[in-house]
N, CA, C, O and the ligand as a Tripos MOL2 file, in Angstrom:
@<TRIPOS>MOLECULE
protein
  269   267    68     0     0
PROTEIN
NO_CHARGES

@<TRIPOS>ATOM
      1 N        -106.3190  177.1300   83.2960 N.3       1 MET1
      2 CA       -105.8630  176.0020   82.4650 C.3       1 MET1
      3 C        -104.6560  176.4740   81.6490 C.2       1 MET1
      4 O        -104.7070  177.5130   80.9910 O.2       1 MET1
      5 N        -103.5600  175.6880   81.7020 N.am      2 PRO2
      6 CA       -102.3460  176.1650   81.0220 C.3       2 PRO2
      7 C        -102.4490  176.0410   79.5060 C.2       2 PRO2
      8 O        -102.9080  175.0280   78.9770 O.2       2 PRO2
      9 N        -102.0240  177.0600   78.8430 N.am      3 ILE3
     10 CA       -101.9630  177.0140   77.4020 C.3       3 ILE3
     11 C        -100.4900  176.9730   76.9720 C.2       3 ILE3
     12 O         -99.6960  177.8470   77.3210 O.2       3 ILE3
     13 N        -100.1650  175.9630   76.2280 N.am      4 TYR4
     14 CA        -98.7880  175.8060   75.7890 C.3       4 TYR4
     15 C         -98.7310  176.1050   74.2850 C.2       4 TYR4
     16 O         -99.6810  175.8890   73.5320 O.2       4 TYR4
     17 N         -97.5650  176.6110   73.9010 N.am      5 GLU5
     18 CA        -97.3600  176.8730   72.5030 C.3       5 GLU5
     19 C         -96.4960  175.7580   71.9250 C.2       5 GLU5
     20 O         -95.4870  175.3360   72.4890 O.2       5 GLU5
     21 N         -96.9580  175.3140   70.7720 N.am      6 PHE6
     22 CA        -96.1940  174.2470   70.0380 C.3       6 PHE6
     23 C         -95.7340  174.7710   68.7100 C.2       6 PHE6
     24 O         -96.3290  175.6640   68.1070 O.2       6 PHE6
     25 N         -94.6590  174.1830   68.2870 N.am      7 VAL7
     26 CA        -94.1890  174.4930   66.9080 C.3       7 VAL7
     27 C         -93.9720  173.1450   66.1580 C.2       7 VAL7
     28 O         -93.3630  172.2090   66.6750 O.2       7 VAL7
     29 N         -94.4820  173.1060   64.9680 N.am      8 CYS8
     30 CA        -94.3490  171.9000   64.1630 C.3       8 CYS8
     31 C         -92.9570  171.8580   63.5380 C.2       8 CYS8
     32 O         -92.4480  172.8610   63.0380 O.2       8 CYS8
     33 N         -92.3640  170.6820   63.5800 N.am      9 GLU9
     34 CA        -91.0210  170.5420   63.0450 C.3       9 GLU9
     35 C         -91.0970  170.2880   61.5370 C.2       9 GLU9
     36 O         -90.0920  170.3430   60.8280 O.2       9 GLU9
     37 N         -92.2770  170.0190   61.0850 N.am     10 GLU10
     38 CA        -92.4250  169.7130   59.6340 C.3      10 GLU10
     39 C         -92.6390  170.9880   58.8600 C.2      10 GLU10
     40 O         -91.9800  171.2170   57.8460 O.2      10 GLU10
     41 N         -93.5570  171.8260   59.3220 N.am     11 CYS11
     42 CA        -93.8490  173.0340   58.5530 C.3      11 CYS11
     43 C         -93.6470  174.3090   59.3580 C.2      11 CYS11
     44 O         -94.0110  175.3940   58.9040 O.2      11 CYS11
     45 N         -93.0670  174.1860   60.5510 N.am     12 ASN12
     46 CA        -92.7810  175.3220   61.3970 C.3      12 ASN12
     47 C         -94.0120  176.1310   61.7740 C.2      12 ASN12
     48 O         -93.9100  177.3100   62.1120 O.2      12 ASN12
     49 N         -95.1660  175.4970   61.7160 N.am     13 HIS13
     50 CA        -96.3920  176.1660   62.0840 C.3      13 HIS13
     51 C         -96.5010  176.1980   63.6070 C.2      13 HIS13
     52 O         -96.3770  175.1840   64.2930 O.2      13 HIS13
     53 N         -96.7440  177.4390   64.1090 N.am     14 GLN14
     54 CA        -96.8730  177.5930   65.5400 C.3      14 GLN14
     55 C         -98.3430  177.7130   65.9360 C.2      14 GLN14
     56 O         -99.1370  178.4140   65.3080 O.2      14 GLN14
     57 N         -98.6670  176.9790   67.0280 N.am     15 PHE15
     58 CA       -100.0740  177.0060   67.4740 C.3      15 PHE15
     59 C        -100.1110  176.8210   68.9630 C.2      15 PHE15
     60 O         -99.1610  176.3340   69.5760 O.2      15 PHE15
     61 N        -101.2560  177.2270   69.5520 N.am     16 GLU16
     62 CA       -101.4440  177.0880   70.9390 C.3      16 GLU16
     63 C        -102.4190  175.9390   71.2420 C.2      16 GLU16
     64 O        -103.3190  175.6520   70.4530 O.2      16 GLU16
     65 N        -102.2280  175.3060   72.3680 N.am     17 GLU17
     66 CA       -103.0680  174.1800   72.6790 C.3      17 GLU17
     67 C        -103.2860  174.1630   74.1830 C.2      17 GLU17
     68 O        -102.3480  174.3680   74.9530 O.2      17 GLU17
     69 N        -104.4720  173.9280   74.5860 N.am     18 LEU18
     70 CA       -104.7790  173.6900   75.9660 C.3      18 LEU18
     71 C        -104.2880  172.3040   76.3620 C.2      18 LEU18
     72 O        -104.5950  171.3220   75.6870 O.2      18 LEU18
     73 N        -103.5250  172.2160   77.4570 N.am     19 VAL19
     74 CA       -103.0000  170.9550   77.8820 C.3      19 VAL19
     75 C        -103.5950  170.6060   79.2250 C.2      19 VAL19
     76 O        -103.3900  171.2910   80.2270 O.2      19 VAL19
     77 N        -104.3270  169.5370   79.2090 N.am     20 ARG20
     78 CA       -104.9430  169.0940   80.4710 C.3      20 ARG20
     79 C        -103.9250  168.2200   81.2230 C.2      20 ARG20
     80 O        -102.9560  167.6910   80.6780 O.2      20 ARG20
     81 N        -104.2400  168.1190   82.5480 N.am     21 ALA21
     82 CA       -103.3100  167.3260   83.3840 C.3      21 ALA21
     83 C        -103.3530  165.8320   83.0220 C.2      21 ALA21
     84 O        -102.3850  165.0970   83.2120 O.2      21 ALA21
     85 N        -104.4990  165.4200   82.5000 N.am     22 SER22
     86 CA       -104.6780  164.0070   82.1910 C.3      22 SER22
     87 C        -104.2440  163.7190   80.7470 C.2      22 SER22
     88 O        -104.2110  162.5630   80.3250 O.2      22 SER22
     89 N        -103.9180  164.7510   80.0090 N.am     23 ASP23
     90 CA       -103.5870  164.5450   78.6250 C.3      23 ASP23
     91 C        -102.1130  164.8380   78.4310 C.2      23 ASP23
     92 O        -101.6760  165.9880   78.3970 O.2      23 ASP23
     93 N        -101.3530  163.7340   78.3030 N.am     24 LYS24
     94 CA        -99.8870  163.8950   78.1760 C.3      24 LYS24
     95 C         -99.4260  163.8570   76.7730 C.2      24 LYS24
     96 O         -98.2790  164.1770   76.4600 O.2      24 LYS24
     97 N        -100.3650  163.4460   75.8840 N.am     25 ASN25
     98 CA        -99.9040  163.3590   74.5110 C.3      25 ASN25
     99 C         -99.9090  164.7190   73.8240 C.2      25 ASN25
    100 O        -100.8950  165.4540   73.8850 O.2      25 ASN25
    101 N         -98.8240  165.0370   73.1870 N.am     26 PRO26
    102 CA        -98.7160  166.2850   72.5180 C.3      26 PRO26
    103 C         -99.7160  166.3310   71.3410 C.2      26 PRO26
    104 O        -100.0000  165.3020   70.7290 O.2      26 PRO26
    105 N        -100.2330  167.5020   71.0380 N.am     27 PRO27
    106 CA       -101.1890  167.6100   69.9640 C.3      27 PRO27
    107 C        -100.5740  167.4500   68.6070 C.2      27 PRO27
    108 O         -99.3510  167.4620   68.4680 O.2      27 PRO27
    109 N        -101.3900  167.3030   67.6190 N.am     28 LYS28
    110 CA       -100.8930  167.2810   66.2750 C.3      28 LYS28
    111 C        -100.9040  168.6730   65.6590 C.2      28 LYS28
    112 O        -101.6390  169.5600   66.0920 O.2      28 LYS28
    113 N        -100.0800  168.8380   64.6500 N.am     29 CYS29
    114 CA       -100.0950  170.0720   63.9450 C.3      29 CYS29
    115 C        -101.3920  170.2570   63.2090 C.2      29 CYS29
    116 O        -101.7460  169.3990   62.4010 O.2      29 CYS29
    117 N        -102.1090  171.3060   63.4350 N.am     30 PRO30
    118 CA       -103.4260  171.5270   62.8050 C.3      30 PRO30
    119 C        -103.3000  171.8540   61.3170 C.2      30 PRO30
    120 O        -104.2840  171.8970   60.5790 O.2      30 PRO30
    121 N        -102.0620  172.0790   60.9100 N.am     31 LYS31
    122 CA       -101.8500  172.4920   59.5010 C.3      31 LYS31
    123 C        -101.5140  171.2730   58.6220 C.2      31 LYS31
    124 O        -102.1080  171.0740   57.5620 O.2      31 LYS31
    125 N        -100.5400  170.4550   59.0930 N.am     32 CYS32
    126 CA       -100.1450  169.3560   58.3100 C.3      32 CYS32
    127 C        -100.3510  168.0360   59.0140 C.2      32 CYS32
    128 O         -99.9770  166.9750   58.5120 O.2      32 CYS32
    129 N        -100.9740  168.1220   60.2310 N.am     33 GLU33
    130 CA       -101.2870  166.9370   61.0540 C.3      33 GLU33
    131 C        -100.1040  166.0800   61.3630 C.2      33 GLU33
    132 O        -100.2250  164.8660   61.5240 O.2      33 GLU33
    133 N         -98.9330  166.7190   61.4490 N.am     34 SER34
    134 CA        -97.7640  165.9680   61.8350 C.3      34 SER34
    135 C         -97.7160  165.8590   63.3650 C.2      34 SER34
    136 O         -98.2020  166.7230   64.0940 O.2      34 SER34
    137 N         -97.1220  164.7820   63.7990 N.am     35 GLU35
    138 CA        -97.0240  164.5910   65.2690 C.3      35 GLU35
    139 C         -95.6830  165.0800   65.7890 C.2      35 GLU35
    140 O         -95.4150  165.0400   66.9900 O.2      35 GLU35
    141 N         -94.8650  165.5310   64.8890 N.am     36 LYS36
    142 CA        -93.5400  166.0540   65.2730 C.3      36 LYS36
    143 C         -93.6680  167.5000   65.6730 C.2      36 LYS36
    144 O         -93.3080  168.4090   64.9250 O.2      36 LYS36
    145 N         -94.1790  167.6940   66.8510 N.am     37 VAL37
    146 CA        -94.3550  169.0680   67.3930 C.3      37 VAL37
    147 C         -93.4750  169.2310   68.6290 C.2      37 VAL37
    148 O         -93.2610  168.2800   69.3800 O.2      37 VAL37
    149 N         -92.9920  170.3860   68.8210 N.am     38 LYS38
    150 CA        -92.2310  170.6950   70.0110 C.3      38 LYS38
    151 C         -92.9510  171.6690   70.8780 C.2      38 LYS38
    152 O         -93.5670  172.6080   70.3740 O.2      38 LYS38
    153 N         -92.8960  171.4780   72.1630 N.am     39 LYS39
    154 CA        -93.5680  172.3800   73.0730 C.3      39 LYS39
    155 C         -92.5940  173.5480   73.3800 C.2      39 LYS39
    156 O         -91.4140  173.3520   73.6700 O.2      39 LYS39
    157 N         -93.1440  174.7350   73.3000 N.am     40 MET40
    158 CA        -92.3510  175.9000   73.5440 C.3      40 MET40
    159 C         -92.8280  176.5260   74.8490 C.2      40 MET40
    160 O         -93.9730  176.3530   75.2650 O.2      40 MET40
    161 N         -91.9250  177.2500   75.4730 N.am     41 LEU41
    162 CA        -92.3150  177.9900   76.6920 C.3      41 LEU41
    163 C         -92.9870  179.2780   76.2310 C.2      41 LEU41
    164 O         -92.4570  180.0520   75.4340 O.2      41 LEU41
    165 N         -94.1800  179.4610   76.7790 N.am     42 SER42
    166 CA        -94.9420  180.6450   76.4130 C.3      42 SER42
    167 C         -94.4750  181.7900   77.3240 C.2      42 SER42
    168 O         -94.1860  181.6170   78.5080 O.2      42 SER42
    169 N         -94.4210  182.9570   76.6990 N.am     43 ALA43
    170 CA        -94.0450  184.1390   77.4610 C.3      43 ALA43
    171 C         -95.1860  184.6050   78.3630 C.2      43 ALA43
    172 O         -94.9530  185.2100   79.4100 O.2      43 ALA43
    173 N         -96.3840  184.3270   77.9590 N.am     44 CYS44
    174 CA        -97.4960  184.7200   78.7270 C.3      44 CYS44
    175 C         -98.1480  183.5380   79.3740 C.2      44 CYS44
    176 O         -98.3360  182.5090   78.7240 O.2      44 CYS44
    177 N         -98.4950  183.6420   80.6130 N.am     45 GLY45
    178 CA        -99.1250  182.5250   81.2750 C.3      45 GLY45
    179 C         -98.1490  181.7340   82.0970 C.2      45 GLY45
    180 O         -98.4560  181.3250   83.2160 O.2      45 GLY45
    181 N         -97.0160  181.5210   81.5720 N.am     46 ILE46
    182 CA        -95.9690  180.7630   82.2770 C.3      46 ILE46
    183 C         -94.8680  181.7270   82.7060 C.2      46 ILE46
    184 O         -94.3640  182.5060   81.8960 O.2      46 ILE46
    185 N         -94.4990  181.6700   83.9840 N.am     47 ARG47
    186 CA        -93.4230  182.5500   84.4000 C.3      47 ARG47
    187 C         -92.2690  181.6760   84.9400 C.2      47 ARG47
    188 O         -92.2810  181.3110   86.1150 O.2      47 ARG47
    189 N         -91.3330  181.3570   84.1470 N.am     48 PRO48
    190 CA        -90.1740  180.5670   84.6210 C.3      48 PRO48
    191 C         -89.3040  181.3820   85.5720 C.2      48 PRO48
    192 O         -89.3000  182.6110   85.5070 O.2      48 PRO48
    193 N         -88.5820  180.7230   86.4370 N.am     49 HIS49
    194 CA        -87.7600  181.3910   87.4170 C.3      49 HIS49
    195 C         -86.5830  182.1000   86.7510 C.2      49 HIS49
    196 O         -86.1700  183.1920   87.1430 O.2      49 HIS49
    197 N         -86.0890  181.4550   85.7710 N.am     50 GLY50
    198 CA        -84.9470  182.0690   85.0540 C.3      50 GLY50
    199 C         -85.2070  182.2450   83.5620 C.2      50 GLY50
    200 O         -85.5250  181.2840   82.8610 O.2      50 GLY50
    201 N         -85.0760  183.4070   83.1100 N.am     51 ILE51
    202 CA        -85.2340  183.6790   81.6930 C.3      51 ILE51
    203 C         -83.8380  183.8660   81.0570 C.2      51 ILE51
    204 O         -83.0730  184.7250   81.4950 O.2      51 ILE51
    205 N         -83.5170  183.0910   80.0600 N.am     52 PRO52
    206 CA        -82.2130  183.2250   79.4000 C.3      52 PRO52
    207 C         -82.1010  184.5570   78.7480 C.2      52 PRO52
    208 O         -82.8430  184.8700   77.8170 O.2      52 PRO52
    209 N         -81.1750  185.3520   79.2270 N.am     53 THR53
    210 CA        -80.9650  186.6910   78.6870 C.3      53 THR53
    211 C         -79.6500  186.7360   77.9480 C.2      53 THR53
    212 O         -78.6020  187.0770   78.4950 O.2      53 THR53
    213 N         -79.7480  186.3780   76.6790 N.am     54 GLY54
    214 CA        -78.5390  186.4190   75.8780 C.3      54 GLY54
    215 C         -78.3540  187.8790   75.3000 C.2      54 GLY54
    216 O         -79.1530  188.7790   75.5570 O.2      54 GLY54
    217 N         -77.3310  188.0300   74.5660 N.am     55 SER55
    218 CA        -77.0960  189.3360   73.9730 C.3      55 SER55
    219 C         -77.8760  189.3930   72.6030 C.2      55 SER55
    220 O         -77.2970  189.4960   71.5210 O.2      55 SER55
    221 N         -79.2000  189.3200   72.7450 N.am     56 GLY56
    222 CA        -79.9870  189.3630   71.5530 C.3      56 GLY56
    223 C         -80.0200  187.9840   70.9080 C.2      56 GLY56
    224 O         -79.1610  187.1390   71.1570 O.2      56 GLY56
    225 N         -81.0020  187.7870   70.1010 N.am     57 GLY57
    226 CA        -81.0730  186.5000   69.3980 C.3      57 GLY57
    227 C         -82.1980  185.6820   69.9030 C.2      57 GLY57
    228 O         -82.7480  184.8620   69.1680 O.2      57 GLY57
    229 N         -82.5680  185.8770   71.1470 N.am     58 PHE58
    230 CA        -83.7220  185.1540   71.6760 C.3      58 PHE58
    231 C         -84.9600  186.0330   71.5030 C.2      58 PHE58
    232 O         -85.0320  187.1430   72.0310 O.2      58 PHE58
    233 N         -85.9160  185.5190   70.7650 N.am     59 LYS59
    234 CA        -87.1440  186.2730   70.5370 C.3      59 LYS59
    235 C         -88.3140  185.5920   71.2080 C.2      59 LYS59
    236 O         -88.6320  184.4390   70.9140 O.2      59 LYS59
    237 N         -88.9590  186.3220   72.1220 N.am     60 ALA60
    238 CA        -90.1150  185.7470   72.8280 C.3      60 ALA60
    239 C         -91.3350  185.7320   71.8870 C.2      60 ALA60
    240 O         -91.5280  186.6270   71.0640 O.2      60 ALA60
    241 N         -92.1220  184.7050   72.0450 N.am     61 PRO61
    242 CA        -93.3170  184.5810   71.1840 C.3      61 PRO61
    243 C         -94.3490  185.6690   71.5450 C.2      61 PRO61
    244 O         -94.4430  186.1060   72.6920 O.2      61 PRO61
    245 N         -95.0830  186.0680   70.5720 N.am     62 SER62
    246 CA        -96.0370  187.1080   70.7770 C.3      62 SER62
    247 C         -97.1980  186.6100   71.5940 C.2      62 SER62
    248 O         -97.6270  185.4620   71.4780 O.2      62 SER62
    249 N         -97.7120  187.5260   72.4460 N.am     63 CYS63
    250 CA        -98.8100  187.1520   73.3070 C.3      63 CYS63
    251 C        -100.1650  187.4150   72.6940 C.2      63 CYS63
    252 O        -101.1900  186.9220   73.1640 O.2      63 CYS63
    253 N        -100.1470  188.1820   71.6630 N.am     64 SER64
    254 CA       -101.4040  188.5280   71.0320 C.3      64 SER64
    255 C        -101.9390  187.3670   70.2440 C.2      64 SER64
    256 O        -101.1930  186.7690   69.4680 O.2      64 SER64
    257 N        -103.1830  187.0210   70.4020 N.am     65 PRO65
    258 CA       -103.7870  185.9370   69.6650 C.3      65 PRO65
    259 C        -103.9400  186.2390   68.2130 C.2      65 PRO65
    260 O        -104.5770  187.2240   67.8410 O.2      65 PRO65
    261 N        -103.3790  185.4260   67.4010 N.am     66 SER66
    262 CA       -103.4790  185.6500   65.9540 C.3      66 SER66
    263 C        -104.1680  184.4300   65.3410 C.2      66 SER66
    264 O        -103.5630  183.3700   65.1780 O.2      66 SER66
    265 N        -105.3900  184.6000   65.0200 N.am     67 GLY67
    266 CA       -106.1880  183.4940   64.5730 C.3      67 GLY67
    267 C        -105.9950  183.0360   63.1930 C.2      67 GLY67
    268 O        -106.6530  182.0910   62.7580 O.2      67 GLY67
    269 ZN        -97.0940  171.0790   60.5160 Zn       68 ZN68
@<TRIPOS>BOND
     1     1     2 1
     2     2     3 1
     3     3     4 2
     4     3     5 am
     5     5     6 1
     6     6     7 1
     7     7     8 2
     8     7     9 am
     9     9    10 1
    10    10    11 1
    11    11    12 2
    12    11    13 am
    13    13    14 1
    14    14    15 1
    15    15    16 2
    16    15    17 am
    17    17    18 1
    18    18    19 1
    19    19    20 2
    20    19    21 am
    21    21    22 1
    22    22    23 1
    23    23    24 2
    24    23    25 am
    25    25    26 1
    26    26    27 1
    27    27    28 2
    28    27    29 am
    29    29    30 1
    30    30    31 1
    31    31    32 2
    32    31    33 am
    33    33    34 1
    34    34    35 1
    35    35    36 2
    36    35    37 am
    37    37    38 1
    38    38    39 1
    39    39    40 2
    40    39    41 am
    41    41    42 1
    42    42    43 1
    43    43    44 2
    44    43    45 am
    45    45    46 1
    46    46    47 1
    47    47    48 2
    48    47    49 am
    49    49    50 1
    50    50    51 1
    51    51    52 2
    52    51    53 am
    53    53    54 1
    54    54    55 1
    55    55    56 2
    56    55    57 am
    57    57    58 1
    58    58    59 1
    59    59    60 2
    60    59    61 am
    61    61    62 1
    62    62    63 1
    63    63    64 2
    64    63    65 am
    65    65    66 1
    66    66    67 1
    67    67    68 2
    68    67    69 am
    69    69    70 1
    70    70    71 1
    71    71    72 2
    72    71    73 am
    73    73    74 1
    74    74    75 1
    75    75    76 2
    76    75    77 am
    77    77    78 1
    78    78    79 1
    79    79    80 2
    80    79    81 am
    81    81    82 1
    82    82    83 1
    83    83    84 2
    84    83    85 am
    85    85    86 1
    86    86    87 1
    87    87    88 2
    88    87    89 am
    89    89    90 1
    90    90    91 1
    91    91    92 2
    92    91    93 am
    93    93    94 1
    94    94    95 1
    95    95    96 2
    96    95    97 am
    97    97    98 1
    98    98    99 1
    99    99   100 2
   100    99   101 am
   101   101   102 1
   102   102   103 1
   103   103   104 2
   104   103   105 am
   105   105   106 1
   106   106   107 1
   107   107   108 2
   108   107   109 am
   109   109   110 1
   110   110   111 1
   111   111   112 2
   112   111   113 am
   113   113   114 1
   114   114   115 1
   115   115   116 2
   116   115   117 am
   117   117   118 1
   118   118   119 1
   119   119   120 2
   120   119   121 am
   121   121   122 1
   122   122   123 1
   123   123   124 2
   124   123   125 am
   125   125   126 1
   126   126   127 1
   127   127   128 2
   128   127   129 am
   129   129   130 1
   130   130   131 1
   131   131   132 2
   132   131   133 am
   133   133   134 1
   134   134   135 1
   135   135   136 2
   136   135   137 am
   137   137   138 1
   138   138   139 1
   139   139   140 2
   140   139   141 am
   141   141   142 1
   142   142   143 1
   143   143   144 2
   144   143   145 am
   145   145   146 1
   146   146   147 1
   147   147   148 2
   148   147   149 am
   149   149   150 1
   150   150   151 1
   151   151   152 2
   152   151   153 am
   153   153   154 1
   154   154   155 1
   155   155   156 2
   156   155   157 am
   157   157   158 1
   158   158   159 1
   159   159   160 2
   160   159   161 am
   161   161   162 1
   162   162   163 1
   163   163   164 2
   164   163   165 am
   165   165   166 1
   166   166   167 1
   167   167   168 2
   168   167   169 am
   169   169   170 1
   170   170   171 1
   171   171   172 2
   172   171   173 am
   173   173   174 1
   174   174   175 1
   175   175   176 2
   176   175   177 am
   177   177   178 1
   178   178   179 1
   179   179   180 2
   180   179   181 am
   181   181   182 1
   182   182   183 1
   183   183   184 2
   184   183   185 am
   185   185   186 1
   186   186   187 1
   187   187   188 2
   188   187   189 am
   189   189   190 1
   190   190   191 1
   191   191   192 2
   192   191   193 am
   193   193   194 1
   194   194   195 1
   195   195   196 2
   196   195   197 am
   197   197   198 1
   198   198   199 1
   199   199   200 2
   200   199   201 am
   201   201   202 1
   202   202   203 1
   203   203   204 2
   204   203   205 am
   205   205   206 1
   206   206   207 1
   207   207   208 2
   208   207   209 am
   209   209   210 1
   210   210   211 1
   211   211   212 2
   212   211   213 am
   213   213   214 1
   214   214   215 1
   215   215   216 2
   216   215   217 am
   217   217   218 1
   218   218   219 1
   219   219   220 2
   220   219   221 am
   221   221   222 1
   222   222   223 1
   223   223   224 2
   224   223   225 am
   225   225   226 1
   226   226   227 1
   227   227   228 2
   228   227   229 am
   229   229   230 1
   230   230   231 1
   231   231   232 2
   232   231   233 am
   233   233   234 1
   234   234   235 1
   235   235   236 2
   236   235   237 am
   237   237   238 1
   238   238   239 1
   239   239   240 2
   240   239   241 am
   241   241   242 1
   242   242   243 1
   243   243   244 2
   244   243   245 am
   245   245   246 1
   246   246   247 1
   247   247   248 2
   248   247   249 am
   249   249   250 1
   250   250   251 1
   251   251   252 2
   252   251   253 am
   253   253   254 1
   254   254   255 1
   255   255   256 2
   256   255   257 am
   257   257   258 1
   258   258   259 1
   259   259   260 2
   260   259   261 am
   261   261   262 1
   262   262   263 1
   263   263   264 2
   264   263   265 am
   265   265   266 1
   266   266   267 1
   267   267   268 2
@<TRIPOS>SUBSTRUCTURE
     1 MET1         2 RESIDUE 1 A MET
     2 PRO2         6 RESIDUE 1 A PRO
     3 ILE3        10 RESIDUE 1 A ILE
     4 TYR4        14 RESIDUE 1 A TYR
     5 GLU5        18 RESIDUE 1 A GLU
     6 PHE6        22 RESIDUE 1 A PHE
     7 VAL7        26 RESIDUE 1 A VAL
     8 CYS8        30 RESIDUE 1 A CYS
     9 GLU9        34 RESIDUE 1 A GLU
    10 GLU10       38 RESIDUE 1 A GLU
    11 CYS11       42 RESIDUE 1 A CYS
    12 ASN12       46 RESIDUE 1 A ASN
    13 HIS13       50 RESIDUE 1 A HIS
    14 GLN14       54 RESIDUE 1 A GLN
    15 PHE15       58 RESIDUE 1 A PHE
    16 GLU16       62 RESIDUE 1 A GLU
    17 GLU17       66 RESIDUE 1 A GLU
    18 LEU18       70 RESIDUE 1 A LEU
    19 VAL19       74 RESIDUE 1 A VAL
    20 ARG20       78 RESIDUE 1 A ARG
    21 ALA21       82 RESIDUE 1 A ALA
    22 SER22       86 RESIDUE 1 A SER
    23 ASP23       90 RESIDUE 1 A ASP
    24 LYS24       94 RESIDUE 1 A LYS
    25 ASN25       98 RESIDUE 1 A ASN
    26 PRO26      102 RESIDUE 1 A PRO
    27 PRO27      106 RESIDUE 1 A PRO
    28 LYS28      110 RESIDUE 1 A LYS
    29 CYS29      114 RESIDUE 1 A CYS
    30 PRO30      118 RESIDUE 1 A PRO
    31 LYS31      122 RESIDUE 1 A LYS
    32 CYS32      126 RESIDUE 1 A CYS
    33 GLU33      130 RESIDUE 1 A GLU
    34 SER34      134 RESIDUE 1 A SER
    35 GLU35      138 RESIDUE 1 A GLU
    36 LYS36      142 RESIDUE 1 A LYS
    37 VAL37      146 RESIDUE 1 A VAL
    38 LYS38      150 RESIDUE 1 A LYS
    39 LYS39      154 RESIDUE 1 A LYS
    40 MET40      158 RESIDUE 1 A MET
    41 LEU41      162 RESIDUE 1 A LEU
    42 SER42      166 RESIDUE 1 A SER
    43 ALA43      170 RESIDUE 1 A ALA
    44 CYS44      174 RESIDUE 1 A CYS
    45 GLY45      178 RESIDUE 1 A GLY
    46 ILE46      182 RESIDUE 1 A ILE
    47 ARG47      186 RESIDUE 1 A ARG
    48 PRO48      190 RESIDUE 1 A PRO
    49 HIS49      194 RESIDUE 1 A HIS
    50 GLY50      198 RESIDUE 1 A GLY
    51 ILE51      202 RESIDUE 1 A ILE
    52 PRO52      206 RESIDUE 1 A PRO
    53 THR53      210 RESIDUE 1 A THR
    54 GLY54      214 RESIDUE 1 A GLY
    55 SER55      218 RESIDUE 1 A SER
    56 GLY56      222 RESIDUE 1 A GLY
    57 GLY57      226 RESIDUE 1 A GLY
    58 PHE58      230 RESIDUE 1 A PHE
    59 LYS59      234 RESIDUE 1 A LYS
    60 ALA60      238 RESIDUE 1 A ALA
    61 PRO61      242 RESIDUE 1 A PRO
    62 SER62      246 RESIDUE 1 A SER
    63 CYS63      250 RESIDUE 1 A CYS
    64 SER64      254 RESIDUE 1 A SER
    65 PRO65      258 RESIDUE 1 A PRO
    66 SER66      262 RESIDUE 1 A SER
    67 GLY67      266 RESIDUE 1 A GLY
    68 ZN68       269 GROUP 0 **** ****
């Protein structure tokens, strides 16, 4: 089951959420319950064909679970 990472645009809180195929609605921020969340590409679990390799500046999210 794919786990996506989301970031809240309100409080910048990052969280992971299981996304089911039948569930297209993005989750709410568990911190401030805002619906303005953006889905991020996770470095672990998802392997995109092309990874943007800039000259620094792009930081991949950590794979270690931080509860
Ligand atoms: Zn939030």
